[in-house]
N, C-alpha and C positions, 0 to 999 in steps of 0.2 A: 550691870548687869551690860554686855560684848555681843553682839552676833561674830559667831567662830565660823561659820559657814552655813550651806545650805543645799538642797536640791528639789526639784520640780517634783514629785511622782504623776501629773494631772496637770489639766488646766486650775483647777481650784484647790487641788493637795500639795503640802510644801513637806518635808521635813527638815529641821533645822536646830542648829548646833548650836547652844547660848553657853554664853559664860556667868555662872552669879560666885562673885566669890571666891571662893577657893574651890569650884564646884564647875564642869559642866554639864551640860540639860541636854537631851534630846529628844526634842520639841514636835510632838505632829501633829499638821495643819492643817484642819478639813473647815468648810463653811459652817461656822457655828458652833465652833469647838476645836481647842490646843487642849490637848494632851502629854502629859512628860512617858515617851518610852523609857527611858534609860538616866541615872545618874554614873558619874567619873569622878573621880578626883579632877582636878584641872591639870592639864599636864603626862595623864594617866597616859596620853599616846600622841603620837604627833599628830600637829594642829593642823586642817587642812590647807590653810595657805603658803602651807611649807613645801605642798607637793606639787608637779607640775602643773601647771595650766592647761584644757582639753576642754572648755566648753565643763559642765557637771561634774563629767564622770570621776573624776578624782576625789570629791567627797565621797563619792557612793562606794567608792573604791575601798577610802580611807574609812567611813563608817564601819562596812563591812568587816573590813579585818581588826577594827576595834572590835565590833562586839563577839565576830570568832575568838579573839583573843579573850575576851570576860570570859566566855561560856565553859573556854578547855581550863582555863588557866584560872 
């Protein structure tokens, strides 16, 4: 298991992208609860660590683009 990226949504809420085997899991973490929000094949999209670094904004953009691509494709 490897953390690919993450973003804070609030003081105690996060979204994390995990690599587990050949799969990426988008995980929502809030106090007392962890949920899988989305699953995709590892490498299905460009990992967040290859995007330009400017705080946490690149991960948000990447996650939004992956989610939109999966909905339309």
